[in-house]
Backbone as a printed PyTorch tensor [residue, N CA C, xyz], in Angstrom:
tensor([[[107.6530, 138.7440,  94.1030],
         [108.2180, 138.5210,  95.4360],
         [109.6950, 138.8810,  95.4050]],

        [[110.1620, 139.5330,  96.4530],
         [111.5590, 139.9300,  96.5270],
         [112.4530, 138.7220,  96.5920]],

        [[113.5100, 138.7010,  95.7850],
         [114.4190, 137.5640,  95.7900],
         [115.2080, 137.5440,  97.0910]],

        [[115.5700, 136.3390,  97.5050],
         [116.3260, 136.1610,  98.7220],
         [117.6910, 135.6050,  98.3600]],

        [[118.7270, 136.3180,  98.7430],
         [120.0650, 135.8380,  98.4540],
         [120.4210, 134.6960,  99.4020]],

        [[121.2890, 133.8190,  98.9190],
         [121.7040, 132.7000,  99.7510],
         [122.4420, 133.2210, 100.9680]],

        [[122.0370, 132.7910, 102.1560],
         [122.6940, 133.2640, 103.3640],
         [124.1060, 132.7080, 103.4600]],

        [[125.0270, 133.5230, 103.9440],
         [126.3930, 133.0400, 104.0790],
         [126.4900, 131.9830, 105.1640]],

        [[127.3630, 131.0270, 104.9780],
         [127.5460, 129.9900, 105.9590],
         [129.0440, 129.8050, 106.2350]],

        [[129.6850, 130.8190, 106.7760],
         [131.1190, 130.7510, 107.0090],
         [131.4580, 129.6880, 108.0370]],

        [[132.5310, 128.9840, 107.7700],
         [133.0210, 128.0130, 108.7220],
         [132.2690, 126.7000, 108.7460]],

        [[131.2480, 126.5400, 107.9160],
         [130.5080, 125.2830, 107.8940],
         [130.7400, 124.6000, 106.5510]],

        [[130.7340, 123.2840, 106.5170],
         [130.9320, 122.5850, 105.2540],
         [129.7630, 122.8410, 104.3090]],

        [[130.0410, 122.8610, 103.0410],
         [128.9810, 123.0780, 102.0480],
         [127.9960, 121.9070, 102.0820]],

        [[126.7420, 122.2450, 102.1270],
         [125.7180, 121.1940, 102.1730],
         [125.1780, 120.9590, 100.7800]],

        [[124.9520, 119.7200, 100.5040],
         [124.3930, 119.3680,  99.2030],
         [122.9830, 119.9480,  99.0920]],

        [[122.7450, 120.7290,  98.0290],
         [121.4660, 121.4340,  97.8870],
         [120.2880, 120.4650,  97.8080]],

        [[120.4540, 119.3790,  97.0650],
         [119.3550, 118.4220,  96.9240],
         [119.0190, 117.7830,  98.2610]],

        [[120.0370, 117.4640,  99.0480],
         [119.7910, 116.8550, 100.3480],
         [119.1230, 117.8430, 101.2940]],

        [[119.5440, 119.0850, 101.2470],
         [118.9480, 120.1100, 102.1050],
         [117.4740, 120.3080, 101.7660]],

        [[117.1790, 120.4110, 100.4720],
         [115.7860, 120.5540, 100.0390],
         [114.9560, 119.3570, 100.4990]],

        [[115.5340, 118.1650, 100.3560],
         [114.8060, 116.9510, 100.7390],
         [114.5190, 116.9290, 102.2380]],

        [[115.4880, 117.3500, 103.0300],
         [115.2970, 117.3840, 104.4840],
         [114.2080, 118.3780, 104.8600]],

        [[114.2250, 119.5290, 104.2210],
         [113.1950, 120.5420, 104.4910],
         [111.8190, 120.0000, 104.1020]],

        [[111.7380, 119.3430, 102.9480],
         [110.4600, 118.8060, 102.4920],
         [109.9600, 117.6860, 103.4040]],

        [[110.8680, 116.8690, 103.9300],
         [110.4700, 115.8070, 104.8590],
         [109.7780, 116.3990, 106.0800]],

        [[110.4060, 117.3970, 106.6700],
         [109.8580, 118.0140, 107.8820],
         [108.5960, 118.8120, 107.5510]],

        [[108.6310, 119.5490, 106.4440],
         [107.4670, 120.3470, 106.0600],
         [106.2590, 119.4540, 105.7930]],

        [[106.4730, 118.2940, 105.1970],
         [105.3770, 117.3590, 104.9520],
         [104.7190, 116.9610, 106.2600]],

        [[105.5240, 116.6080, 107.2470],
         [104.9820, 116.2060, 108.5460],
         [104.2530, 117.3540, 109.2320]],

        [[104.8290, 118.5580, 109.1420],
         [104.2220, 119.7040, 109.8270],
         [102.9270, 120.1500, 109.1630]],

        [[102.8980, 120.2040, 107.8370],
         [101.6580, 120.5780, 107.1490],
         [100.5830, 119.5240, 107.3780]],

        [[100.9690, 118.2460, 107.3510],
         [100.0010, 117.1750, 107.5800],
         [ 99.4740, 117.2150, 109.0100]],

        [[100.3230, 117.5910, 109.9440],
         [ 99.9340, 117.6250, 111.3600],
         [ 99.0980, 118.8530, 111.6940]],

        [[ 99.5430, 120.0200, 111.2370],
         [ 98.9430, 121.2780, 111.6800],
         [ 98.0890, 121.9590, 110.6150]],

        [[ 98.1090, 121.4540, 109.3900],
         [ 97.3930, 122.1270, 108.3170],
         [ 98.2020, 123.2660, 107.7320]],

        [[ 97.7080, 123.8280, 106.6370],
         [ 98.4410, 124.9150, 105.9910],
         [ 98.5090, 126.1400, 106.9010]],

        [[ 97.3980, 126.5030, 107.4870],
         [ 97.3570, 127.7030, 108.3210],
         [ 98.1150, 127.5160, 109.6320]],

        [[ 98.0840, 126.3030, 110.1670],
         [ 98.7140, 126.0730, 111.4570],
         [100.2150, 125.8520, 111.4000]],

        [[100.7220, 125.3770, 110.2810],
         [102.1630, 125.1220, 110.1670],
         [102.9260, 126.4380, 110.1480]],

        [[104.1150, 126.4570, 110.7510],
         [104.9380, 127.6500, 110.8430],
         [106.3130, 127.3990, 110.2290]],

        [[106.7200, 128.3040, 109.3730],
         [108.0270, 128.1600, 108.7310],
         [109.1390, 128.1940, 109.7720]],

        [[108.9720, 129.0070, 110.8070],
         [109.9740, 129.0560, 111.8830],
         [110.1540, 127.6820, 112.5280]],

        [[109.0440, 127.0050, 112.7650],
         [109.0980, 125.6890, 113.3880],
         [109.7380, 124.6720, 112.4460]],

        [[109.3940, 124.7530, 111.1780],
         [109.9940, 123.8490, 110.1910],
         [111.5000, 124.0710, 110.1360]],

        [[111.9070, 125.3280, 110.1640],
         [113.3400, 125.6450, 110.1480],
         [114.0310, 125.0710, 111.3770]],

        [[113.4140, 125.2130, 112.5400],
         [114.0180, 124.7130, 113.7740],
         [114.1540, 123.1950, 113.7400]],

        [[113.1530, 122.5210, 113.2040],
         [113.1740, 121.0640, 113.1610],
         [114.1560, 120.5190, 112.1290]],

        [[114.5190, 121.3490, 111.1520],
         [115.5030, 120.9190, 110.1510],
         [116.8960, 121.4470, 110.4690]],

        [[117.0310, 122.1210, 111.5910],
         [118.3130, 122.6870, 112.0180],
         [118.8970, 123.6120, 110.9430]],

        [[117.9800, 124.3340, 110.2880],
         [118.4050, 125.3340, 109.3150],
         [117.7770, 126.6620, 109.7130]],

        [[117.6280, 127.5730, 108.7930],
         [117.0580, 128.8770, 109.1110],
         [115.8570, 129.1720, 108.2140]],

        [[115.0070, 130.0570, 108.7160],
         [113.8720, 130.4920, 107.9110],
         [114.3560, 131.1170, 106.6110]],

        [[115.4610, 131.8410, 106.7080],
         [116.0220, 132.4790, 105.5250],
         [116.4460, 131.4440, 104.4910]],

        [[116.9910, 130.3230, 104.9610],
         [117.3810, 129.2630, 104.0480],
         [116.1750, 128.6530, 103.3480]],

        [[115.0850, 128.4720, 104.0850],
         [113.8710, 127.9260, 103.4740],
         [113.3340, 128.8650, 102.4070]],

        [[113.3600, 130.1660, 102.7120],
         [112.9090, 131.1290, 101.7130],
         [113.8410, 131.1300, 100.4990]],

        [[115.1150, 130.8960, 100.7310],
         [116.0680, 130.8380,  99.6220],
         [115.7240, 129.6850,  98.6840]],

        [[115.4280, 128.5150,  99.2470],
         [115.1570, 127.3380,  98.4280],
         [113.7590, 127.3310,  97.8280]],

        [[112.7670, 127.8660,  98.5520],
         [111.3820, 127.7070,  98.1090],
         [110.6470, 129.0130,  97.8420]],

        [[111.0780, 130.1060,  98.4100],
         [110.4450, 131.3870,  98.1410],
         [109.4610, 131.8400,  99.2000]],

        [[108.8310, 130.9150,  99.9190],
         [107.8720, 131.2920, 100.9510],
         [107.0330, 130.1020, 101.3660]],

        [[106.1520, 130.3120, 102.3060],
         [105.3240, 129.2300, 102.8450],
         [104.4230, 128.6310, 101.7720]],

        [[103.8080, 129.4810, 100.9590],
         [102.9050, 128.9880,  99.9150],
         [103.6410, 128.0860,  98.9290]],

        [[104.8300, 128.5430,  98.5010],
         [105.6120, 127.7440,  97.5570],
         [106.1210, 126.4650,  98.2040]],

        [[106.4210, 126.5170,  99.4990],
         [106.8690, 125.3260, 100.2110],
         [105.7490, 124.2930, 100.2640]],

        [[104.5330, 124.7270, 100.5640],
         [103.4040, 123.7940, 100.6020],
         [103.1570, 123.1970,  99.2230]],

        [[103.2810, 124.0090,  98.1820],
         [103.1180, 123.5070,  96.8240],
         [104.1710, 122.4520,  96.5150]],

        [[105.4050, 122.6990,  96.9280],
         [106.4830, 121.7310,  96.7010],
         [106.2250, 120.4340,  97.4500]],

        [[105.6630, 120.5410,  98.6520],
         [105.3110, 119.3500,  99.4290],
         [104.2530, 118.5350,  98.6840]],

        [[103.2350, 119.2160,  98.1640],
         [102.1920, 118.5250,  97.3980],
         [102.7680, 117.8800,  96.1450]],

        [[103.6310, 118.5980,  95.4490],
         [104.2170, 118.0740,  94.2160],
         [105.0020, 116.7990,  94.4820]],

        [[105.7620, 116.7990,  95.5560],
         [106.5560, 115.6060,  95.8620],
         [105.6540, 114.4500,  96.2930]],

        [[104.6370, 114.7470,  97.1060],
         [103.7350, 113.6970,  97.5710],
         [102.9910, 113.0500,  96.4060]],

        [[102.4520, 113.8740,  95.5190],
         [101.7720, 113.3350,  94.3410],
         [102.7640, 112.6460,  93.4120]],

        [[103.9760, 113.1650,  93.3550],
         [104.9900, 112.5890,  92.4800],
         [105.3160, 111.1580,  92.8330]],

        [[105.3460, 110.8440,  94.1290],
         [105.6210, 109.4770,  94.5700],
         [104.5430, 108.5320,  94.0580]],

        [[103.2870, 108.9350,  94.1990],
         [102.1730, 108.0990,  93.7620],
         [102.1600, 107.9730,  92.2430]],

        [[102.4370, 109.0600,  91.5430],
         [102.4140, 109.0190,  90.0870],
         [103.5510, 108.1760,  89.5230]],

        [[104.6550, 108.1470,  90.2310],
         [105.7650, 107.3130,  89.7780],
         [105.3750, 105.8400,  89.8280]],

        [[104.6220, 105.4720,  90.8470],
         [104.1120, 104.1020,  90.9100],
         [103.1990, 103.8400,  89.7200]],

        [[102.3720, 104.8340,  89.3640],
         [101.4860, 104.6970,  88.2140],
         [102.2510, 104.4820,  86.9210]],

        [[103.3850, 105.1640,  86.7980],
         [104.1920, 105.0190,  85.5800],
         [104.8340, 103.6380,  85.4890]],

        [[105.0460, 103.0120,  86.6120],
         [105.7270, 101.7270,  86.6480],
         [104.7660, 100.5420,  86.6940]],

        [[103.4730, 100.8200,  86.5650],
         [102.4920,  99.7410,  86.6120],
         [102.7530,  98.7270,  85.4970]],

        [[102.7230,  97.4670,  85.8620],
         [102.9240,  96.4020,  84.8850],
         [101.8270,  95.3670,  85.0950]],

        [[100.6420,  95.6930,  84.6010],
         [ 99.4980,  94.8070,  84.8160],
         [ 98.7750,  94.4510,  83.5240]],

        [[ 99.1450,  95.0740,  82.4310],
         [ 98.3820,  94.8930,  81.1990],
         [ 98.5740,  93.5210,  80.5730]],

        [[ 99.5340,  92.7460,  81.0610],
         [ 99.7080,  91.3740,  80.5780],
         [ 98.7180,  90.4310,  81.2510]],

        [[ 98.0310,  90.9170,  82.2860],
         [ 97.0700,  90.1030,  83.0180],
         [ 95.7030,  90.1300,  82.3370]],

        [[ 94.8750,  89.1580,  82.6770],
         [ 93.4830,  89.1910,  82.2330],
         [ 92.8570,  90.4700,  82.7860]],

        [[ 91.9250,  91.1020,  82.0470],
         [ 91.3680,  92.3880,  82.4890],
         [ 90.8550,  92.3940,  83.9250]],

        [[ 90.1600,  91.3460,  84.3600],
         [ 89.6540,  91.3500,  85.7300],
         [ 90.7940,  91.2730,  86.7430]],

        [[ 91.8130,  90.4780,  86.4340],
         [ 92.9720,  90.3740,  87.3260],
         [ 93.7470,  91.6790,  87.3440]],

        [[ 93.8310,  92.3320,  86.1800],
         [ 94.5600,  93.5910,  86.0790],
         [ 93.8840,  94.6890,  86.9000]],

        [[ 92.5740,  94.7890,  86.7880],
         [ 91.8370,  95.8050,  87.5400],
         [ 91.9180,  95.5310,  89.0380]],

        [[ 91.7970,  94.2750,  89.4130],
         [ 91.9150,  93.9260,  90.8290],
         [ 93.2960,  94.3020,  91.3580]],

        [[ 94.3290,  94.0430,  90.5560],
         [ 95.6860,  94.3800,  90.9730],
         [ 95.8550,  95.8830,  91.0970]],

        [[ 95.2650,  96.6540,  90.1870],
         [ 95.3220,  98.1170,  90.2810],
         [ 94.6800,  98.6050,  91.5760]],

        [[ 93.5370,  98.0290,  91.9140],
         [ 92.8490,  98.4190,  93.1440],
         [ 93.7080,  98.0940,  94.3620]],

        [[ 94.3550,  96.9470,  94.3470],
         [ 95.2230,  96.5600,  95.4600],
         [ 96.4200,  97.5010,  95.5930]],

        [[ 96.9980,  97.8860,  94.4680],
         [ 98.1300,  98.8090,  94.5020],
         [ 97.7180, 100.1700,  95.0480]],

        [[ 96.5390, 100.6400,  94.6430],
         [ 96.0360, 101.9070,  95.1830],
         [ 95.8130, 101.7880,  96.6870]],

        [[ 95.2470, 100.6910,  97.1120],
         [ 95.0220, 100.4210,  98.5340],
         [ 96.3380, 100.5140,  99.3050]],

        [[ 97.3640,  99.8770,  98.7600],
         [ 98.6850,  99.8730,  99.4080],
         [ 99.2860, 101.2740,  99.4620]],

        [[ 99.1340, 102.0410,  98.3670],
         [ 99.7320, 103.3720,  98.2950],
         [ 99.0990, 104.3260,  99.3020]],

        [[ 97.7890, 104.3280,  99.3870],
         [ 97.1220, 105.2170, 100.3450],
         [ 97.4920, 104.8390, 101.7730]],

        [[ 97.5840, 103.5490, 102.0420],
         [ 97.9560, 103.1050, 103.3800],
         [ 99.4000, 103.4820, 103.7050]],

        [[100.2640, 103.4020, 102.6900],
         [101.6850, 103.6750, 102.8930],
         [101.9640, 105.1660, 103.0410]],

        [[101.0720, 106.0160, 102.5200],
         [101.3100, 107.4570, 102.5260],
         [100.1410, 108.2000, 103.1740]],

        [[ 99.9300, 108.0090, 104.4760],
         [ 98.8220, 108.7100, 105.1360],
         [ 98.9800, 110.2210, 105.1170]],

        [[100.2220, 110.7040, 105.0620],
         [100.4120, 112.1510, 104.9890],
         [ 99.8070, 112.7250, 103.7120]],

        [[ 99.8480, 111.9710, 102.6170],
         [ 99.2420, 112.4510, 101.3780],
         [ 97.7450, 112.6260, 101.5590]],

        [[ 97.1100, 111.6940, 102.2600],
         [ 95.6690, 111.8030, 102.5090],
         [ 95.3690, 113.0800, 103.2830]],

        [[ 96.1620, 113.3680, 104.3020],
         [ 95.9450, 114.5870, 105.0900],
         [ 96.2030, 115.8330, 104.2440]],

        [[ 97.2540, 115.8030, 103.4480],
         [ 97.5860, 116.9600, 102.6030],
         [ 96.4990, 117.2310, 101.5780]],

        [[ 95.9550, 116.1630, 100.9900],
         [ 94.8720, 116.3360, 100.0140],
         [ 93.6370, 116.9180, 100.6930]],

        [[ 93.3480, 116.4600, 101.9000],
         [ 92.2090, 117.0140, 102.6450],
         [ 92.4060, 118.5020, 102.8990]],

        [[ 93.6160, 118.8660, 103.2860],
         [ 93.9420, 120.2740, 103.5360],
         [ 93.8180, 121.0910, 102.2560]],

        [[ 94.3170, 120.5420, 101.1580],
         [ 94.2730, 121.2630,  99.8870],
         [ 92.8420, 121.4470,  99.4120]],

        [[ 91.9780, 120.4920,  99.6730],
         [ 90.5730, 120.6570,  99.3150],
         [ 89.9280, 121.7860, 100.1020]],

        [[ 90.3150, 121.9350, 101.3700],
         [ 89.8090, 123.0510, 102.1730],
         [ 90.1950, 124.3770, 101.5370]],

        [[ 91.3610, 124.4090, 100.9080],
         [ 91.8560, 125.6340, 100.2670],
         [ 91.5020, 125.7050,  98.7780]],

        [[ 90.5200, 124.9120,  98.3710],
         [ 90.0150, 125.0130,  97.0120],
         [ 90.9780, 124.5510,  95.9330]],

        [[ 91.9300, 123.7050,  96.3020],
         [ 92.9310, 123.1810,  95.3640],
         [ 93.7270, 124.2920,  94.6800]],

        [[ 93.8760, 125.4260,  95.3600],
         [ 94.5340, 126.5710,  94.7340],
         [ 96.0220, 126.3300,  94.4910]],

        [[ 96.6650, 125.5510,  95.3560],
         [ 98.0910, 125.2920,  95.1710],
         [ 98.3290, 124.3190,  94.0200]],

        [[ 97.4630, 123.3140,  93.9080],
         [ 97.5770, 122.3710,  92.7940],
         [ 97.2980, 123.0810,  91.4760]],

        [[ 96.2820, 123.9370,  91.4610],
         [ 95.9370, 124.6570,  90.2290],
         [ 97.0720, 125.5560,  89.7690]],

        [[ 97.8210, 126.1060,  90.7230],
         [ 98.9130, 127.0120,  90.3790],
         [100.2040, 126.2810,  90.0550]],

        [[100.2620, 125.0020,  90.3530],
         [101.4970, 124.2400,  90.1440],
         [101.6810, 123.8750,  88.6810]],

        [[102.8700, 124.1410,  88.1780],
         [103.1770, 123.7490,  86.8020],
         [103.3390, 122.2440,  86.6660]],

        [[103.6320, 121.5740,  87.7630],
         [103.8140, 120.1270,  87.7260],
         [102.5030, 119.3630,  87.8880]],

        [[101.5480, 119.9550,  88.5940],
         [100.3280, 119.2310,  88.9290],
         [ 99.0820, 119.7540,  88.2390]],

        [[ 98.9640, 121.0420,  88.0810],
         [ 97.7450, 121.6260,  87.5440],
         [ 97.3870, 121.1010,  86.1660]],

        [[ 96.1810, 120.5210,  86.0560],
         [ 95.6780, 120.0860,  84.7620],
         [ 96.3070, 118.8250,  84.2190]],

        [[ 97.1040, 118.1060,  84.9950],
         [ 97.7180, 116.8760,  84.5100],
         [ 97.0450, 115.6850,  85.1560]],

        [[ 96.7920, 114.6720,  84.3530],
         [ 96.1140, 113.4850,  84.8520],
         [ 97.1280, 112.4670,  85.3690]],

        [[ 96.6320, 111.5540,  86.1640],
         [ 97.4830, 110.4940,  86.6810],
         [ 97.8610, 109.5360,  85.5660]],

        [[ 99.1290, 109.0910,  85.5300],
         [ 99.5320, 108.0980,  84.5190],
         [ 98.7020, 106.8260,  84.6150]],

        [[ 98.1950, 106.5340,  85.8070],
         [ 97.3920, 105.3230,  85.9860],
         [ 96.1080, 105.3680,  85.1670]],

        [[ 95.6090, 106.5720,  84.8660],
         [ 94.3650, 106.6650,  84.0960],
         [ 94.5140, 106.0550,  82.7050]],

        [[ 95.6720, 106.2570,  82.1000],
         [ 95.8940, 105.6760,  80.7790],
         [ 95.8840, 104.1580,  80.8480]],

        [[ 96.5050, 103.6170,  81.8700],
         [ 96.5260, 102.1680,  82.0490],
         [ 95.1170, 101.6430,  82.3030]],

        [[ 94.3810, 102.3150,  83.1840],
         [ 93.0130, 101.9060,  83.4700],
         [ 92.1660, 101.9260,  82.2030]],

        [[ 92.3250, 102.9830,  81.4120],
         [ 91.5540, 103.1060,  80.1770],
         [ 91.8080, 101.9490,  79.2260]],

        [[ 93.0510, 101.5540,  79.0970],
         [ 93.3800, 100.4460,  78.1920],
         [ 92.8390,  99.1170,  78.7130]],

        [[ 92.8930,  98.9280,  80.0160],
         [ 92.3730,  97.6810,  80.5870],
         [ 90.8580,  97.6180,  80.4390]],

        [[ 90.1870,  98.7360,  80.6780],
         [ 88.7340,  98.7660,  80.4950],
         [ 88.3560,  98.4610,  79.0520]],

        [[ 89.1020,  99.0280,  78.1150],
         [ 88.8220,  98.7760,  76.6950],
         [ 89.0210,  97.3030,  76.3630]],

        [[ 90.0780,  96.7110,  76.9010],
         [ 90.3330,  95.2910,  76.6540],
         [ 89.2320,  94.4310,  77.2610]],

        [[ 88.7890,  94.7930,  78.4580],
         [ 87.7290,  94.0320,  79.1130],
         [ 86.4100,  94.1150,  78.3650]],

        [[ 86.1030,  95.2990,  77.8120],
         [ 84.8710,  95.4430,  77.0300],
         [ 84.9710,  94.6670,  75.7290]],

        [[ 86.1440,  94.6950,  75.1190],
         [ 86.3360,  93.9740,  73.8610],
         [ 86.1640,  92.4720,  74.0530]],

        [[ 86.5450,  91.9640,  75.1990],
         [ 86.4090,  90.5390,  75.4950],
         [ 85.0290,  90.1910,  76.0400]],

        [[ 84.2090,  91.2140,  76.2640],
         [ 82.8840,  90.9780,  76.8070],
         [ 82.8650,  90.7080,  78.2980]],

        [[ 83.9780,  91.0270,  78.9700],
         [ 84.0930,  90.7910,  80.4110],
         [ 83.4570,  91.9290,  81.2030]],

        [[ 83.7720,  93.1670,  80.8140],
         [ 83.2390,  94.3340,  81.4970],
         [ 82.0030,  94.8170,  80.7580]],

        [[ 80.8950,  94.8340,  81.4470],
         [ 79.6260,  95.2020,  80.8170],
         [ 79.1520,  96.6000,  81.1900]],

        [[ 79.6490,  97.1260,  82.2780],
         [ 79.2100,  98.4540,  82.7300],
         [ 79.8650,  99.5410,  81.8810]],

        [[ 79.1230, 100.6220,  81.6510],
         [ 79.6390, 101.7580,  80.8820],
         [ 80.3820, 102.6860,  81.8410]],

        [[ 81.6460, 102.3730,  82.0990],
         [ 82.4510, 103.0940,  83.0750],
         [ 83.7190, 103.5800,  82.4070]],

        [[ 84.0790, 104.8470,  82.6230],
         [ 85.3380, 105.3230,  82.0700],
         [ 86.4180, 105.3180,  83.1420]],

        [[ 87.6460, 105.6310,  82.7190],
         [ 88.7950, 105.5240,  83.6180],
         [ 88.6900, 106.4740,  84.8100]],

        [[ 88.1760, 107.6870,  84.5850],
         [ 88.0890, 108.6650,  85.6680],
         [ 87.0840, 108.2120,  86.7190]],

        [[ 85.9340, 107.6830,  86.2740],
         [ 84.9350, 107.1960,  87.2250],
         [ 85.4830, 106.0340,  88.0500]],

        [[ 86.1760, 105.1250,  87.3930],
         [ 86.7200, 103.9850,  88.1270],
         [ 87.8060, 104.4270,  89.0990]],

        [[ 88.6270, 105.3740,  88.6640],
         [ 89.6450, 105.9290,  89.5430],
         [ 88.9930, 106.5560,  90.7790]],

        [[ 87.8700, 107.2310,  90.5810],
         [ 87.1550, 107.8610,  91.6980],
         [ 86.6250, 106.8110,  92.6650]],

        [[ 86.1030, 105.7130,  92.1400],
         [ 85.5670, 104.6510,  92.9880],
         [ 86.6760, 104.0450,  93.8460]],

        [[ 87.7870, 103.7080,  93.2180],
         [ 88.9010, 103.0830,  93.9410],
         [ 89.4910, 104.0490,  94.9590]],

        [[ 89.7400, 105.2830,  94.5230],
         [ 90.3440, 106.2790,  95.4080],
         [ 89.4420, 106.5900,  96.5980]],

        [[ 88.1340, 106.6310,  96.3680],
         [ 87.2010, 106.9620,  97.4460],
         [ 87.3000, 105.9530,  98.5780]],

        [[ 87.3180, 104.6810,  98.2450],
         [ 87.4160, 103.6400,  99.2630],
         [ 88.7350, 103.7610, 100.0220]],

        [[ 89.8350, 103.8790,  99.2640],
         [ 91.1640, 103.9310,  99.8780],
         [ 91.3280, 105.1870, 100.7330]],

        [[ 90.8440, 106.3090, 100.2350],
         [ 90.9670, 107.5820, 100.9410],
         [ 90.1520, 107.5670, 102.2260]],

        [[ 88.9120, 107.1180, 102.1220],
         [ 88.0250, 107.0940, 103.2950],
         [ 88.6260, 106.2390, 104.3970]],

        [[ 89.1740, 105.1010, 104.0290],
         [ 89.7190, 104.1710, 105.0230],
         [ 90.8070, 104.8170, 105.8700]],

        [[ 91.6400, 105.6450, 105.2450],
         [ 92.7310, 106.2980, 105.9720],
         [ 92.2660, 107.6000, 106.6270]],

        [[ 91.5600, 108.4210, 105.8680],
         [ 91.1820, 109.7510, 106.3580],
         [ 90.1800, 109.6890, 107.5050]],

        [[ 89.2830, 108.7170, 107.4670],
         [ 88.2000, 108.6600, 108.4440],
         [ 88.4230, 107.5870, 109.5040]],

        [[ 89.6440, 107.1390, 109.6310],
         [ 89.9410, 106.0600, 110.5680],
         [ 89.4720, 106.3800, 111.9830]],

        [[ 89.8300, 107.5630, 112.4800],
         [ 89.5530, 107.8940, 113.8760],
         [ 88.0620, 108.0810, 114.1360]],

        [[ 87.3940, 108.8320, 113.2670],
         [ 85.9620, 109.0760, 113.4860],
         [ 85.1520, 107.7960, 113.3180]],

        [[ 85.5310, 106.9710, 112.3400],
         [ 84.8110, 105.7190, 112.1070],
         [ 84.9710, 104.7880, 113.3020]],

        [[ 86.1790, 104.7300, 113.8390],
         [ 86.4180, 103.8680, 115.0030],
         [ 85.6350, 104.3630, 116.2130]],

        [[ 85.5860, 105.6770, 116.3930],
         [ 84.8540, 106.2370, 117.5300],
         [ 83.3590, 105.9940, 117.4060]],

        [[ 82.8220, 106.1340, 116.1930],
         [ 81.3860, 105.9900, 115.9870],
         [ 80.9320, 104.5310, 115.9450]],

        [[ 81.7420, 103.6690, 115.3280],
         [ 81.3010, 102.2920, 115.0800],
         [ 82.1440, 101.2220, 115.7720]],

        [[ 83.1930, 101.6460, 116.4560],
         [ 84.0010, 100.6840, 117.1780],
         [ 84.8230,  99.7690, 116.3050]],

        [[ 85.1140, 100.2070, 115.0830],
         [ 85.9090,  99.3700, 114.1760],
         [ 87.0290, 100.2010, 113.5500]],

        [[ 88.2320,  99.6840, 113.6530],
         [ 89.4000, 100.3590, 113.0970],
         [ 89.6150,  99.8740, 111.6670]],

        [[ 89.3900, 100.7590, 110.6970],
         [ 89.5110, 100.3950, 109.2880],
         [ 90.9440, 100.0740, 108.8790]],

        [[ 91.9170, 100.5010, 109.6780],
         [ 93.3220, 100.2830, 109.3300],
         [ 93.9640,  99.2390, 110.2550]],

        [[ 93.1520,  98.5440, 111.0230],
         [ 93.6840,  97.5010, 111.8970],
         [ 94.3490,  96.4120, 111.0620]],

        [[ 95.5740,  96.0070, 111.3940],
         [ 96.2770,  94.9760, 110.6160],
         [ 95.4810,  93.6800, 110.4620]],

        [[ 94.7210,  93.3210, 111.4730],
         [ 93.9690,  92.0660, 111.4230],
         [ 92.8880,  92.0630, 110.3540]],

        [[ 92.4230,  93.2620, 109.9460],
         [ 91.3580,  93.3460, 108.9430],
         [ 91.8730,  93.8670, 107.6030]],

        [[ 93.1820,  94.0140, 107.4860],
         [ 93.7530,  94.6020, 106.2750],
         [ 93.4020,  93.8040, 105.0140]],

        [[ 93.6530,  92.5110, 105.0310],
         [ 93.3890,  91.6980, 103.8400],
         [ 91.8980,  91.6210, 103.5350]],

        [[ 91.0800,  91.6680, 104.5770],
         [ 89.6300,  91.6870, 104.3680],
         [ 89.2340,  92.8950, 103.5320]],

        [[ 89.7120,  94.0850, 103.8920],
         [ 89.3400,  95.3030, 103.1700],
         [ 90.0130,  95.3700, 101.8010]],

        [[ 91.2170,  94.8520, 101.7160],
         [ 91.9290,  94.8450, 100.4230],
         [ 91.1840,  93.9680,  99.4140]],

        [[ 90.7500,  92.8130,  99.8630],
         [ 89.9770,  91.9170,  98.9940],
         [ 88.6010,  92.4980,  98.7030]],

        [[ 88.0010,  93.1010,  99.7040],
         [ 86.6790,  93.7080,  99.5580],
         [ 86.6840,  94.7760,  98.4690]],

        [[ 87.7180,  95.5930,  98.4320],
         [ 87.8120,  96.6270,  97.4000],
         [ 87.8360,  95.9980,  96.0120]],

        [[ 88.6690,  94.9880,  95.8320],
         [ 88.7230,  94.3230,  94.5310],
         [ 87.3880,  93.7180,  94.1420]],

        [[ 86.7180,  93.0890,  95.0990],
         [ 85.4050,  92.4900,  94.8300],
         [ 84.3920,  93.5470,  94.4070]],

        [[ 84.3960,  94.6830,  95.1020],
         [ 83.4560,  95.7550,  94.7750],
         [ 83.6780,  96.2790,  93.3580]],

        [[ 84.9470,  96.4770,  93.0050],
         [ 85.2680,  97.0250,  91.6910],
         [ 84.8750,  96.0480,  90.5820]],

        [[ 85.1980,  94.7830,  90.7590],
         [ 84.8560,  93.7920,  89.7380],
         [ 83.3450,  93.6510,  89.6070]],

        [[ 82.6470,  93.6610,  90.7310],
         [ 81.1830,  93.5800,  90.6840],
         [ 80.5950,  94.7740,  89.9460]],

        [[ 81.1660,  95.9400,  90.1600],
         [ 80.7150,  97.1680,  89.4960],
         [ 80.9070,  97.0730,  87.9810]],

        [[ 82.0510,  96.5400,  87.5750],
         [ 82.3720,  96.5090,  86.1470],
         [ 81.6530,  95.3940,  85.4010]],

        [[ 81.2400,  94.3600,  86.1020],
         [ 80.6350,  93.2080,  85.4440],
         [ 79.1370,  93.1200,  85.6790]],

        [[ 78.5620,  94.1450,  86.3060],
         [ 77.1230,  94.1210,  86.5740],
         [ 76.3270,  94.1950,  85.2730]],

        [[ 75.2250,  93.4910,  85.2400],
         [ 74.3540,  93.5520,  84.0670],
         [ 73.5610,  94.8480,  84.0870]],

        [[ 73.3650,  95.4090,  82.9010],
         [ 72.5990,  96.6470,  82.7960],
         [ 71.1430,  96.3890,  83.1940]],

        [[ 70.5310,  97.3340,  83.9150],
         [ 69.1250,  97.1370,  84.3240],
         [ 68.2120,  97.1270,  83.1080]],

        [[ 67.1710,  96.3280,  83.1830],
         [ 66.2250,  96.2470,  82.0840],
         [ 64.9100,  96.9180,  82.4660]],

        [[ 64.1030,  97.2060,  81.4360],
         [ 62.7820,  97.7700,  81.6900],
         [ 62.7600,  99.2560,  81.7340]]])
C-alpha cells in the first residue's frame, strides 16, 4: 500500500498523536458497530472526528486496518480484565461463578464488542486472523479457568470432563446471546433479556447453569 505522508496542519496547535488515534477509534467503533464493515464510511468517520480522511489513512493505513485496530482495542479491553482476574483464592465453585458473573458484566458493558464480533464472523474472522495482536492468541482468562477446573477436579467438586475452552464457550454463548439477540428475542417472546429488573435473575441463572454443568454426575449404563 502506498505510504501516506502526514498532512500539514499550519496554524493549528500540535495534537497529541495518542489522543487523536483514540478519538478516531472511539468514533470508528460506533460507526462499524452501527453500520457494519461494509456500511461504515471513512469519510463519515473523519467528519465525526473533525479530522480528515487523509489523517485517518496516515494513522491507520486504510479502512481495513482501521477496522482491525477497532477489533484489537475492543478485545484488548476484555483481555485486560482477564489478566487482572483475582479469583483463584476462592473455592472452585465460587471462583467459577465469579468468572461467569464477570463475563456477564463485560458483555453487558461492551455491547459494541458484541456487534463487532458478529460483523467479524460475517467476514470469516479475516481481520482477526491477520492481526498480529489477536490472531492465534488465547484469552488470558482461559489459563485462569484451566487452573480453577483442575483445582475443582482435584477436590472432587467438579465431576464433568470439561476443559477451559468448552467452559469459556458455554459462558460466552449465554452472555453473547443476551446482548446480541435482545431485540429479536423481545419481539418474538415479549421479554427483554437486558431489562434492568431481570438483570440479577439472569446473572444468577448463568452461574447456576455453569455450576450444574460442572458438578453433574456422569450418566450410567
